[in-house]
N, C-alpha and C positions, 0 to 999 in steps of 0.2 A: 742514674744513667748519664745525666749531663756532666757528672764529674769524671766519667771515664773517657779515655781516648777513643775516638770513632774508629771502628775496625774497617769500615767500607762505606760507600755511598748506599743509603737505604731510603729512597724517597717515600716509601710507604710509612716508615717510621717517622720521618720528618712531618708528614701530614698528620699522623696521630698525635705527635707532640704538640703541634700548633692547635689542633682541635681541642685537646685536653686543656691546654692553657687558656683557650678561649672559654671553655665551659666553666672553669673556676674563676674567670675574669681576673686573672693575676697578671698585671702588666710586667712585673719583674720576671715571672716565669716565661712570658712571651719573649722578652729580650734575651734571656738565657738560652732558650731553645733556638732563637735565631742565630746567636753567636756560635752555638754548637754546630748548626747546619753550615754556617760559613766555614768553620774549621774542616768539616767533612769535605766540602767542595775544594778548598785550597789544597787539601792533601791528595784527593782522589780524582779531581777534575769536576767540571761543571755538569750538572744534570738539572734540566728544567721541569722534571715531573712534579706535578702539584704546585708549581710556582705561582699560579694564579691564586689559589686558596691561601698559600703562605703569605703572599703579599696582601691579600684582603685582611688577614688577621693583624698584620703589622699596621696597616692603614687605620684599622678600627681602633687601635690603642695608641694613636698619636704619633706613630713612626712613619709619617708620609714619605719623608725623604728616603728612608731605608726601603720602603715598599717600591718607590719609583725606581731606585737603583737596582733592586732585585728583579723587578719586572723587565727592565731594559736589558739586563744581563741575560735573563732567560730567553728573551726574544732572539738574541744573537747566538746563543749556544747551540741550539738544535732547531734550525729554521723550518724543517718539515714536520716538526711535532705540533700537535694541536695546542699544546701548552704555549708554544711560541705565539700562535695567533691570538689565544685568549689573553696573554699578557700584553700583547700589542694593543688590543682593544681597551684594556684598562689604562694604559699609558695615554692613549689618544683621548680618552674621556676626560683627562685632567689637563690637557694642553689647550691653550687658546691660540688663535691666529696671531702671527704667521707660523708659530712653532709647530702647530698641528700639521699644516701643509708640508712643511719642511721634513717632519718626521715620516709622514706618509710617503713622500718621494724617496726618502732613504730606504724605507721598507720595500718599496716597489723596485728599487734598483738591485736589491739582492736576489739571488736565485732561490726560489722558494715555491713549494707546492701551494702556497696561499697568495701568490701574486695577484690572482683574480679577486680575492677578498680585498686586498689593499687598493687595487684599482677601483673596485666597486665603492669603497669608502671615499676615495678621492673624487670619483665622479659624482657621488652623492652630495659632497660639499659643493661641487660646481653647479649642480642643478637645483640646489636647495631653494625652496620657495618660502623660506622663513621671512618674517617681517623685516624689511630693510635690506633684503638681499635680492639681487637681480640674477636669475639663472643665466649661466654662461654656457649655452648649448655648444659653442665651438669647442671649448675646452673639454666639456663632458663627452662629446663625440670622439675627440682625439684620444682621450684616456681609454675609452672602451674599445675602440677599434685597434689601438695598439696592443691592448691586453689580449684581444682575440687572436691577433696575428702572432703574438708571442707564444700563446698556447698551441697554435697550429704547428709551431716549430719544435715543440716538445711533446710528441704524442705519447700515449700510455702513462702519462703522469697526471696527478690531480691539478685542478685549476683553482678551485676555491670560490668561483663566482656563484653567488647564492640567488635562489629564485625570488624570495619574497621582497627584498629591497627593489629588485628590478621590476617586479610586478607592481610595486607601489608607484614607480614612475609612470608605468603604463596606465594604471588606474587614474592617476592624477590628471594626466593630459587627456584621457578619454572623457573624464567627467568635468573638465575645466572649459566652461562655455567661452571664456575670454581668450583662450589660446587660439592663435591663428592656425589656419589650415596648414600652412607651410611648416610651422613648428611641430604640429601633430605628426605630419607625414615624416618629418625628420626623426622625431623620437621613435615612432613606430618602426621605421626602417632600421635604425641602429639596433634596437632590441631584437628585431627579427634576425639581423645578421650576426647577432651573438651566438645563434644556434644553441640556445639554452633551453631545450626541451619544450615543455608546455607553455612557458612564458613567451618564447619566440613564436610559438604557434598562435597564441592569443594576439601577439602583435601583428602577425600576418592577417588575422581576421579583422583587426582594427584598421589595417591598411585597406582591406577590401571594402570597408564601410565608406572610405573617402572617395570623392570623385576621382576617377583614374586619370593620371597625367598621360599614361600610355595604356589605353584600355586593353585588357587581356581578351583573347578570343574566348567565346563562351565555354568551350570544353575545358581548357586549362584553368579558367576561373572556378568552375564547379569542382574540378579535381583539387584545387588549392583548398577549398572549403572542406572537402572530404578528407584530404591528407592531414589537415590540422587536427582532426579528431583522433588520429592514430597516435599523436604525441601526448595526449592527456592520459591520466591514470584512470583505472577502472574503479571509480568510487563516486559517491554522491556529491562530494565537494567539487570535483572537477566537472561533473555534470552541471552543477549550479553556476560554474564559471562560464560554461559554454552557452547555457540556455538563454541568457539575455541577448547574446548575439543573434540567435535564431529569432527571438521575439522582435528584435530591432529590424531584422530583415522582413519579417511579416508586416510590421508597421509601415515599412517603406514599400510594401506590396512587391517585394522581390521574391516571389514564391519559388522560382526555380532554385535560386541559391539557398533559400531557407530549407527546401526539401533535400538538397544535397547535404547541407550541414546536419539536419535532423536525422537523415538516414545514416550518416556516419556515426553520429552519437549513439543511436539505438544499436548499431552493429558493434561498436568498439567500446561502449561503456554499458554493458548489460547488467552490472552489479549495482542496481539501484532499486529503491522500493517501488511498489506497484503504483503509487500515486504519481511519482515523477515519470515512470515509464508510460503511464496512461496519458499524462499531460503531453509528453513528447509525441506519442502516437496521434493524439487528437490534433495537435498543431500540424503534424505531417499530413494527416488526412485533410485538414483545411487547405494546406498548400496544394495538394493534389486536386482537390475539388475546384480550387480557384484556377489551377492551371488547365484543367480539362484534359489531363494526360490520358492516353488511350488505355482503356480498361480500368482506369482509376478515377475518372471524372464522376463525381457523385452529385447529381442534380436532386436536391431534396424534394422537389415537386414530382420527380419521376416515380412511377409505381414500382420500379425495381431498385429504388435507392437502398433499401435494407440489404438486398443481395449484392449490390456493388460494394456496400460496406463490408460484407463477408469476404469479397474478393480482395479488398484492401487489407483486411486482417491477415489473409492468407499470404499476401505478398510481403507483409511486414513480419512474417514468421510466427504469427500467433494462431496456430491451428485450432486451439481450444475455442477461442472466440469465434473463429470462422465457422466451426461446426455448430456452436450454439446458435449463431445467427441463422444458419441454414435451417436447423431444426425448427426454429421459431417461425420460419417463413417458407415451410415446405410447399404449401399450396401455391404460393407466389412463384416459387422456383419452377413448378410444373407448368405454370402459365407462360413463363418468359424464358425458358431454358435456352432457346436458340439465340437470345439476345445477350447471353452472359459470356464472360471470358472462358476460354477452353480450360485454363488451369483450375478454375473453380469447378467446372463440370467433372474434370478428372478427379479432383480431390473428393467431391461428393461420392462418386462411383467407387473410388478406392476405399472410402469409409464404409459404404454398404458391403463391399466385397469382403473386407476384413471381418465384419460382423457375421457373415455367413447366413445360411438358411435360405430356403426356397424363395421366400418373399423378397429377400434382399437381392438374390440372383436375378429374379424376374424384373425387379426395379432397375437394376444396372443394365440389363438387356434392353429394356424399354427406352432408357435415357440415351444410351450409346447408339443403338440402332436408329432411333429417331434423329439423332444428330447427324449420323452418316448419310441418311437418306436426304436430309435437307442441305447438308454442307459438303458432302463428299465430292461433288462434281464442280464446286465453285472454284474458279481459278484464283480468286483473291485470297482464299484460305490457305494458310501455310501448310505445305506438304508434311512437315514434321508433326504438326497438330493432327492431321488426318491419320498419320502412322501411329501416333500415340493412342488415339481413340480406337483404331482398329485392333491394335495389340491388346489393349485393356479389354475389349469385347471378347477376344479369343481367350484371355486368361479367365474371364468370367465363366465362359462355357467349360473351361478346364476344371475350375473350382466346383462347378455344378455337376461334374462327372459326365458331361455330354461331350465325350472325347472326340467323336467323329466330327461334330460341328466345330469344336475347338480347332481340330487339325485343319479343317477347311478355312477357318478364319486366319490361322497362322500362315497357311499357304497364300492367302490373299495379301497379307502383309509383305511376304517375300517377293511376290510378283509385282505388286504396285509400288513398293518402296525399296528396291534393291540397293545394297550398299549402306543402308542406314543401321544404326544400333538396334532399332526395332526389328529389322529383318534378321539380324543375328540372334536376337532374343527369340524370334519366332521359330528359328531352326531348332534351338534347344527345346522349345515348347512342343514341336512335332515329335522329337525323340522321347520326351517325357510322357506325352500322351500315348505313344505306342507302349511304353513300359507300363503305364498304369493299366492298359488293356491286356497286358501280358503277351503282347506280340513282340517277343523278345528279339527275334531275328531282325525285324525292321528297326527296332530301337538301337540294336548294336551297330547296324550299318550307319545310322544317323550319327551316333556318338563317335564311331571310328573316323568318319569323314571330318567331323569337327576337331578331333584330336590331332589331325594332320595340319591344322591351321598354323600359319606363321606367327600369329599372335599368341604369346606365351600364356596369358590369362585364359584365353579361349581354350587352348589345348589342355591346360591343367584342369579346367572345369569339366571338359568333355571326358578326360581320363577318370575324374572322380565319379562321374555318372556311369562310366563303364564298371567301376567298382560296385556301385549301388545295384546295377543290373546283375552282376555276377552274384551278389549277395541274395537278390530276389530269386535267382535260379537255384540257389542252394549250393553254388560253387564256392565254398568258403575259402579254400586255399587260394583260388584265383582272386577272390575279393580281397583277402588279406594282402596278397602281393601288390595289387593295384593301389590300395589305400596307403601302404608303406611307400610306394613309389611317389604318390602324390605328396606325401609329407616330406620326402627327401627333396622335392623340388621347391620347398618353402613357398607355399601358396599364400594367398591373402588370408588375413586373420579369420574371416568368416568361413572360407573354404577349409582352412586348417581345422577349425572347430568341428565342422561337419564331418571331415575325414576321420578325426579322432573319435567322434561319437559313433560313426558307422563301424569303425574298426573295433571299438569296444563292444558293439552289438555282435560282431562276428565272434569275439572271444566268449561272450555270454552264451551264444549258441553252441560253442564247443565246451561249455562248462568250465572255462578257465577264468574263474571269478576273480582271483587276485589280480591277474593282468588286466581284466576288465575294469576293476576298481581303480588301478593305477592310471589307466588311460583316462577314465572319467575325471580323475583329479587333475589331469593335465589339460582338459578342455578349457579353452579360453586363455591358455598360456603360451601358445605358439603363434607364429606369424613372422613378419619381416622385421619388426621392431620390438624392443623391450619396453616394459612398462616404465613410466617416468615418475610415478608416485607410489608411495607405500604407506599404509596406515599402521602405526604402532599397535602391537597386540595381535595382528594377523600374521600367519606364517609367510615368510618371504620365499617364494617358489623360484628356484633356479633351474633353468632348462638349457641344456647345451645340445645343439643340433649340428653335428659335424662328423661325417663318416670317416674322417682321417684320424680322429682321436680314439683313444681307448683300446679296443681289442687289437687293432693293428700293431700296437706296441706291447701287447701282452697285459694291458691293464683291464681289470674288471670294474674299476671305479675311477672317477676323475676327481682330482683335488681342485677345490676352488677356495680362494682366500677372499673373505668378505670383510670389508673395513668401513668405518664411519669417520667422517671428518666434519667438524673439528672434534667430535666426541672422543675419538681415539680407540674405539673397540676393534678387535681383530678376532675373527673366528674362521677356523679351517674346517670346511665341510667336504664330504665326499659324495659325488653324484653317482648313482647306479643306473644301469641300463634298464629300460622298461620294455614293453612289448610292442612298441610302435615302429620297430625296425632298427637297422644298424645306425650307430652314431647318434642315438637319442638318449640322453642321460638327464636325470632330474633328482632334486632333493629339496626338502623344505627346511628353513631355518626359523626357529622361534624368535620373535621380536617382542620387546616390551619397552616402556619408558623407564629410564633410570640412568645412573652413572655407569660409565663403561667398566666392564669387568672382562678383559680379554681372556679367551680360552675357556669360558664357562659354558660354551655351546648355546648361549643365548645372546642375541644381538641387542645390546642396549642402545636406545635412541633418545634424542631430543628433537624439538622442532627445527633446530638449526642444522641438523646433520644432513650430509650427503652420503649415500650408500654407494660403494664401488665394489665390483666383483672382478677378480683377475685370477689367472693361474699362478701358482707358486713358481719362482724363478727356476728351480731345479726341474720342474715338470716341463716348462717351456723350452729348456735347453735340449730336450729330446727331439724337438721338431725344427724344421727349417723356418717355418713361419706358423704362427698361431693367430687365429682371428681374435680381435680385441672386442671387449664389450662395447655396444653401440650407444650407450647412454649412461648418464649418472642418474641415480634414483634419489629423489628428494622425498622428504617426509610430508605427508598430507593425510588428513582424515576428514570425514564428514562430521561437522559439528552438530551438536544438539542443544537448542536453546529452550529453557523452560522458565515460565513465570507463574507465580501463584501467590495467593494471599496467606499461605501458611508455609512452614518449613517444608522443603521438597525432600522426599525420602524415596529411595529405591526399594519399594516393597517387594518387587519380584525377586530381588537378590537376597532376601532374608530367609533364614531358616525358620521353622515353626517355633522353636524356642525363642529366637530373637524377636519374632513378631509378638509373642506373648509378653516378653519383657518390655518391648517398646510400648505396646498398648497399655500396660499397667503404668508405665512411667507417664504416658500422655494423660491418662485419667487423673493421676496425682497432680500434674502440673496444669491441667486444662483450666482455661478461663471459662467457667460455666455460664457467664452472662450471655443471654441470647443476642444482645446488641453486638457482640464481638464475633459471633459465629458466622461463617460464610462458606459457600462452596469454594473449592480451590480456585476457580476461574472468576471469582467476584471479590472485589476489595472495597472496604468501607473507606471513604475519604478520611484521612488522618491516620490510618493504619499503615503498616509497612508492606511493601511489595518485595517478595522473595524471588531472587533470580539465581539461575544456575546454568552454566554452560559446560558441556562436555566437548572438549576439542583438544585431543592429545598433541596436535602439532603446534599448539601455543605454549607447550612446556619447553622453554628455551634455555633455562639455566638450572643449576643445582639448588637454587633457592626457590621459594614459592613465588611464582610469576603472577602478573596481573594482566587483565584485559578490560576493555571498555564495552559497555552495552548502553544503547540509547533508548530512553523511554519517552514516548510522545502521547499526549492526551488529545482527543479530538477537539477539545475546547481551545487548544493552541499551545499549551505549555510543553516544554521538553527539557530533559536533563540527561546528563551522562553519568553513568554509575560505574565505579571501578570495582571489579570482582577480583577476589584474591584466590589463588590456588589453594585447595584444602590442605595440601602438603606437597613437598617437593616431588616432582615426577608423577603426580596423580593425574594430571590432565583434566581435572575437574575444578571449576572456578565457581565460587559462590559469593553472594553479597545481598544487601538489602537497600531499598530506596525509601526514604520517608515521603509521605504524601500529606496534602492539606487541601482544604476547599478553596477554590478560586473565587475571588470577589467579583469578577466580571469576565466575560469572554466575548469574542467576536469571530464571526465566520463570514465567508464571502463566496460568491459564485465561482471565482477563480482568482489567482493571485500572480503578479509578476514576482520574479526572484527578488528577495530582500525587501519586499513591501507587504508584509503580513497585515491582515486586517486588524491585529492588535495595535498596530501603529496609529490607527484612527481613534483609539480610546485611551492612549497614554496621555501623559501630562505635557508632552513636548509638541508644540504646534508646528515644529519644523519637520516632523516625521509624518508619513502618510501611507495609506493603502493605495495600491494601484492594481487594477485588473490586468489580465493578459492583454497585450496590445494586438488583438485580432479583429477589432472592429465589430465583433458579434454582439447581438442583443438577445435577450435582456441580460443585464448584470445586476447583482444585488450584494448588499452588505448588511449583516444583521448583528445586533448587540444583545447579549444575554446578561441581564442585571443580577441573575441568580436568585432573586426573590421578587415578590410582588411589590410594586411601588406605585404610588398615586402620581401619575405623570400628567403634566399640563403643557410642556414645551419641549420641542426637539429642534436643535440647531445643527446644521450640517455645513461644514466649510470645505472648500477645495483649495489646494495649495497654490494654484495659479488661476486667477479669474479668467484668463484668456484661453485656456486650453484644459482638456481633460475634465470638463465640468458637466454635470447632468443638465439635460434640456427638458425631458419629459419623464415623469415617474410618479410613483405612489408611495407614501409613507404608511406602513402597516404596523399594527400592534398585535401582540399575542400574549395570552396568559399561560399557555402550555406548550408552545412551539409547534402545534398542529393546526389550529384554527387562526388564520391571519386575517384581520379585518382592517379596512382602510381607516386611517386617522386624518389624512389630508392628501391632496394630489395636485399635480400641475400637468395639464390644465384641470380646472375644477370639474366635478361631476356635472353632467348635463341634466337640466330639468326634464322630467318625464310628463308629457301631456297625458291627461287622464283618459282611460279607455272606456269609462262609463260616467254618467252624470253623478252617481254616488256609489260609494263602496259599502256594501252590507254583507249579508251571508255570502259565502264563497259560491261563485257562479261560473259555470263552464259554457263557453260558446264554441260551436264548431262551424268552420267556414270551408267551403269548397274552393278549389283553385290552387295554383302554385304561387306561394309567397316565400319560397326559399331564397329568392334573390333580394329580399329586403335588407337594407343596410342601415336604416335609421329608425329610431323609436317612433318618430312622427308618422311613419308609414303604418306602424302597428296601430297607433291611436286612430288614424284615419280609417283603417280597415274595420276596427271595432265600432266606431261611432257612425259610420256612413254606409255600412253594408248589413244586409239582413243575414243572420246566421242560419245555417241548416237546422241547428237545434240549440236550445238554451235551457239549462236546468241548474238547480242548486246541487252541489256535490259536497262530499265530505272527504274526498281524496283526489289528488291531482294526477290522473292517469287516464289515457284514452287511446283506443286503437279499434280498427275495424277488421274482423277476421274474414278471410276469403270464404270460409264456409257460410258466413252470414250474408255477405253480398260480394261476390267475386269481382264484379265489374267495378264497384265503387272502392273496394279495398286496394285496387291497383292505382287509383287516381290520387293526385296530391290533395292534401287537406291541411288545415291549420287549426290550432286550438288557442283560445285566449281564456285564461282564468283570472278572475278579479274578485276581490272581497276583503273582508277584515281577517287578519291573521292574529291569533292570540298568543302572546308571550307571557307565561305564568310568572317568571322571575327574571330580573336583569341577567343577561348572559349573551353568549355568542351562538349563532345559528348558521349552519351551512345549508345552502340550497343547491341541489344538484339537478341539472336540467338535461333531458334527453330529447332528441329530435334532430332533424337536418339543420335547421336554423333556429336559434333560441335567443331569448333575452329576458331580463327581469328588472322590474322597477319597484321601489319600495318608498313609501311616504314622499312621492313626488320627485324622486331622483332615479336616474338610470344607474343601477348598481352593477348590472352585467350587460354590456353593450351587445348588439346583435353580432352573432358569430356562430360557429359550428356547435353542435350538441356535444354532450359528454364533458361539459365544463361545470365549474361550481363557483360560488361566491360566498365568502364568510362575512357576516355582518354582526356588529354589536347592537343588541336591541334592548331597550328599556321595557320593564314590565308593562303590559297593557296591550291595546290593539294597534295594529299597523295596517296601512293600505297597501295591499300586495297585488301586483299584476304580473302574470307570467305569459310569455308567448312562445309557441313551439310550432314550427312549420315542418311538414313531412313530404318527401317525394312521393310516398305511397302511404295510404292510411293504414295498411297492414304493418308498417314499421312501428307505429305507435309513438306516443309522446307522453312524457311524464315529468313530474318534479317531485323529488324526495328531499328529506331533510335529515340533519344530524345536529344534535345539541352538544356543546362542550360539556364534558363530564370528567371531573378530576378523579373519579373513582374507576374510570375505565380507560385503559391506555389505547384501546382500539376505537377508531372512528367508525360508527355503525350508522349507515344510511337506512332510514326506514320510511315507509309511506306516511303521508299525512293521516291523522285520525280525526274523528268528529270533534274531539276536545280541542283541536287546534283552531277550530272555527266556531266554538260555542260562545255565542254572544250573551248567553244567560249566566255565564260564570261571573261571580262577584268581582274577579280581577278584570273583566272585560270593560275597561274604560280607556279612553284615548291615552296612549303612552305620552310621557313627557317628551317634548321635542328637544333635540340637542342642537345647539348652534353649530353651523358648519365651521370647519377649521379655517383659519386664516394663514396665508403664506406670504411672507415678505422675502423678495429676492433682490440681492444687490451684491455686486463684486464677488461672485463665486460663493455666496452664502444663501442657503435655504433655511428660513426661520419659520417653523410651524408652531402655531398656538391653537389649542383646542380645549374643550371642557375637560376637567380632570377625569381620568379613567385609570383603573388599576391595570398595570401591565407588568410583565416580566421581560418580554422580548420586544424589540423595535427593529423594523427592517425597512431599508430604502430600496425599493424595486425600481430600477432605472431602465426605461424603454428607449431612450435616445440620449446621446451625449456628444460632446465636441471632441474630434480626434479619433485615434485608434484605440484609446483606452480611457477609463474614467478613474479619477483619484479623489480620495476623501482624507483630509488631514485631521479634522476634529469632528467627532460625533458626540454632541453634548445632549444629555437628557436631564431635565429639571422637573421639580415638583411644583406644587401650587404657588403661583405668583413668583416663580423663580427662587423661592425661599431656600430650597435645598437642591443641590446638584448631585445627581446619582452617578452620572458618567461625565467626565473621567472620575474614577474612584479616588478616595483619599490615598489609598495605597496604590502606587503606580504599578500597573500590570507588567510593564517592561522590567522594572526592578525585580519583581517576583519571578519573571522569566529567567533572570540571570542567577537566581540562587540554586541551591542543591536540592530543593524540595519540589516535588512534582505537584503543582496545583491542579486540581481537577474538579469537575462538577458531577453530581449524581447523573448516571446515564452515560457518562463518557466511556468510550472504548480506549483502553490503554494499550498501546502497541510497543512491545520491546523488540529492538532490532540489534542484531549482531552481525558483523561482517566476518564470515569465515574465509580468511585470506587464501587458504589453500584447501580446496575441496576435491575429493575424489570424484564426486558426482558431476562436478563441473570440469573434469579433466585437468585438475591442478589450478584452475582459475578460482577467483573468489566468488562467493555467492552470499546473498543476504538471507539471514534466517530471522524469522519473526515469530512472536507469540503474543497472544492477546488476553487481556482481562477486561472486565467491565466494572466500573465504579457504581456501587449500589448502596442504597439504604433499603430498609424494609418498608413497604407500603402498608400503612395502618388500615385496619378494617373495623368498622363500627356496625354492630348489630343489636337489635332488641331481642331478648330471649326470655324464656320462662322455663320452669321445670315441672314435669309431671312426676308424681310419686307412684311407683309400681311395686306391688308386692309379688315376690317370686314364690314358687311352690315351696321353697324351703322356709318361707316366712320372712325372709330378708326383704327390706324395703330399699329400693334404689331410686336415684334421681335420673330422669331422662331429659336431656337438654333438647329444646325445640325452639325454632325461630318464631318470633312473634310479629304478626302483621296487624291484628285487630284485638282490641280489648273492650270490655264494658267498664263504665265508670266504677271505681272501687277496686279494680284489679291492679296487681303489681306489675311493673315493667322493670326488667333488669337490663341495664345498659352494659354491653360487653365490648370492650376495645381490645383488639389484638395489635400491639405495637412493640415488636422485639427491640427496637432501638431505645425504648425507655426502660428496659431492664438494665440498669446501670450499676447496681450494688448487689452484694450477696444477701441482702435483706429484702422483704417485700417492699416494692417501690409504690409510688402513687403518681397519679396524673390528674389534670383538671378536665372536666367535661361540662357541657352545658345542655339544659333542657328548656324548650320553649313550646308554647301552645300557639298554633297558627302563627301570626306575625307579632305575638306578644313579646315582652322583654325576656331575655334569657335568664335562667336560674343557674348559677355556677355551683357545681358540686365536685367532690373529690372521689375518684375511683381508686380502689386499692388493688394491688397485684394479688392474684389468688394464692400464690405461693412463691418462694424464692425461685428465680430463674425461669418462671413460666412465660413472662412477657404478656400475660393476659390480665386485664384489669376489669373489674365489675363494680357497678353501683346500683343499688336497689332504689326504685322510685315508686312510692305508693300514690294512687290516684283516688279522687273522691268527686262526687257530683256536686258537693258543696265545699265551701272554703273551710279547711281544717288545718291546724298546725302540722307541719312536717309532711303535708300531702299536696299533690298537684291537682288543682281544681280543673276538671274537664267536663264537657257536655258532649252529647251525641253529635257526630258529624265533625268533631274537631280533629286536628292533626297534631301529633306530638313529635317534635323534631329533637332527635338526640344528636348532638354535635360534639366533635372532638377535633382540635387543630393539630394536624400532623405536621410537625415542624421539620422533620427529616424524612425524606422519601426519595425514591427513584423517579416515580411519575407523580406529579408533573415536575418534581425537582425543587419545589419551593414550598413554604408553609401554606397548607391548604386545609380548609375545614372538611372533614369526613362526616357523613350524615346518614342517619337511619330514620325512617318515618314509621310511626305507629298510628293507625287510624282508630278513632273511637267509634265503635259500631253504631250505625244508625238504622233502625228497623225500616224495611221496605216491603212492599206487597210481593207475595210469592207469584211466580209465573209457571204455567203448565204449557208444554208444547208437545204436540203429537207429531212424530216424525214418521213419514211413510217408509216402508221397507219393501224390497222386491227380491225375488230369487233369480240368480244368474246360473244358467247351466254351464258346466265346465266339461 
């Protein structure tokens, strides 16, 4: 080809030549191709298409001078081409000062659609903060203002000024503490005056943060905040840009401005995930509560606080949350309904009214009638509120079919509130009540009077009701005429649909079923405006409503030309007249995704297309004027997002034969290992996540397109996954995401934007977690090490010792994420004065009198030591109350209970104590572990095996309320926390374990320069949490959260693998138990009226939780003579019997052969015997090991004696709960003979 004379300029061919030469890395071929391109352009003129790539290849192979010359020539040849801008950027990259500035000024002088780009580059050089360069703000401002003025003089042409570089200038000066206020104000003002969309809006917000040189009036200032939100895009990225401004306003206690900004964000950026939306609502609620705005002030101590929260939800547009809050506090609503905002009362009543039923109608009547009696004559109550309540009461009677009462209430509305919209609605209500009672003459008089109204909508609505009245009377001809007249007047969409439906009913009564069906298909397709969006695959319904067309010119059908741009399809369709009256024509056009095929009676679409409808030119020539279509129709569809742990298949679309074939293929390819099997909504860490999106409007080209889906794990990691269209024009996108286990994770109570809690456990001390700057307490940050570690030291550092540092708080540890016990605290735990001279068997003391006002443990000790109890006795459970049936007078009087004695902990572990009463407290081993406070609280404590001195206090307003203390022990085999009453065994001092527990040394805390350094006796932990009750400033920050082992020999956190580097890869790191959320932004959604909406799907990361049981088999002979084995659980044995250990752990079924695992057996506290259990068969995931016992020591047997306990233990290394390696255990008791007992139980006969 290079030997032939070029026939014409062909930039695409030039591009392919240079790419081919680059692929084979042939320098000679590159030069020959370049010379051939030169000859083409000398002969046929310059063309700069692909000039950037051609120059890149030349430069790569040592022809830098030729590349520069080619780029410079391309810049000059077609200055409005993108290739001109791209080549200019390459030239500038290779120029040093002063040549770079001179070339930029040359570019700027020429007329170009990229003059804004060149001005931006020149201004960037002027403001550069690179080392050794001083920003020249005067020159920077001159360049940008000149560019803006130049663009104003050339409207309707491109500018080329780009957002991101300008945004970087704004971000730099906003975050530069050394910059003067004057420089900041200048930079912000210039960027605002560029009128560059959301960047200029952000600059306006930054200006409002500064002290105002000329203060704005309050209302214009708030409008400036609200207006700024309208210039941002509807996505989470722009939400994240705005949210820090709102947080900064809250931190400065400017709640009015923060509320204006947050309100605008929630209204104008709705397409965000639920977490961001809830954070915005919570911060807005905080602003309203601090402001004390009328109807929205929420005093947390007020008894109606939950209902005020419901009112706030309602005003924020979240009716679901408002309804849930009301239903949860219905009794409270009934007590305080007169104190609540009217809009909440109306919402509650409308909800009951919509539900229907006599009970709901009666409730609405009670609420509204009560409100009118109490508020109806108060002059300070708004008259419109009274009218709304009165009208809703009338509608309630109408719905309850109490028409006479409803008419009376409607009349009251008309008389008391004339001229209001409620009065007009009441007039219609009177007519409809007459019609419902079949008093047709009175109804007709009412509707005729309303039909004479000067208001068009009122008259059309009244005319429609006259048609309904005629239909009810059986006057079908009159009803048909009226409904057709209503449709000719082009009513509102809602009224048009009702008219079409009622007209269809008339045709049905006349047995004109085809015309009835045609009209029913038209329902929803009439009104004053056309649809704006269409989904590929659905028929496009075209309706023409014009009485001047068609029959008046002798046409029985109307031609319409349907076209798509840029797709290029053209279809001519003919609309035929239906039964809805003269001038109403309709037809449907089939649509589908695909390349355009004009004239095939099917409209092919892509997501880029715009659909237009028009009459053919020859048809329009017959009329003086023809109405034009009122809109362009764009392509949109409701997307569907699916996420699963296996390939996603549309089973409902399969034929029976296809299903059989697929199932047979799946059986052949199935991985039968139980460790890999999961329900579709669960995924094992390390396995793939399968994703699929059905969204036809994202099919944009004739090739297979791509979309992005975001995956987020609750432990913090997130990745973006690119999905590929299954084939061109399918509109179905599929892809997979790899997963892995996360080495560590961090969570927090709340988080400021760009300050994730993961930043506190990375290896960079300059990054840090920051809470929301709302001044609220408590705050907390927790670290998950993903496995049990022996921890001895925790060090917590703040980035700035002078601000955002903790003041008071508790360091807590947990082994399972449910039970959190204190490791250390500031201030230290208070000592607890003893309530008795000595602690022995658990004792209960009852005291008369009110002690609910106690605030200090010393008051409890004084009460117990210096006052005579009403009663004192030894108890085996901690619960007391006095029933009114026993002593009515005393049961209503205040009493207190003090329990004290030895508490027995069988093995080292965590215990939760849950206290009930009006005022409660708990002390253990001489320390106050739960300070005096309200009942319904709990405290978790790590206790060593042995006895502990326990004292519990509970005061009651009335003895009938009762007082109690229950407990729950941490149990790795049970994911539920189960509170149970104390048992006699918890206080059994005769138990061999009942000896004083080993005392643990209290933790030490060293505090200096924003560092909290905790040291304590080694304890096994998986989670560590800092609970912060007080801090300096409006937010708290942590830059490093270090967790170390014994004597600091091993550091667990930060991990060796930096969690932030893992966050940047393409693998989703997760932990067992994580919820994985897939999110996809459906940019054009029918359900959202063409706006974008966020679609989500969820999976859970799981392992199988292993189970250990001791079993045995019984041999049973059937009638047929066959002997079978019956499996049974084993609880007790006699010495000499066999124990079979059964472990069910599907995660350990890893091969296609019988696998094996290790188990341990021990007697009492003796040393464990390690054994190997074999899988019962391939793919079963069930492992067994037989253990024989003996009363004497024998080889291969376990020696036991009566009263012993046999512990069967298996370490489950992969599990969902608790999520780390944990020993699973089963206990078998060696039977010990005991004396038999006989009990005689009395019985009685009850007559029924």
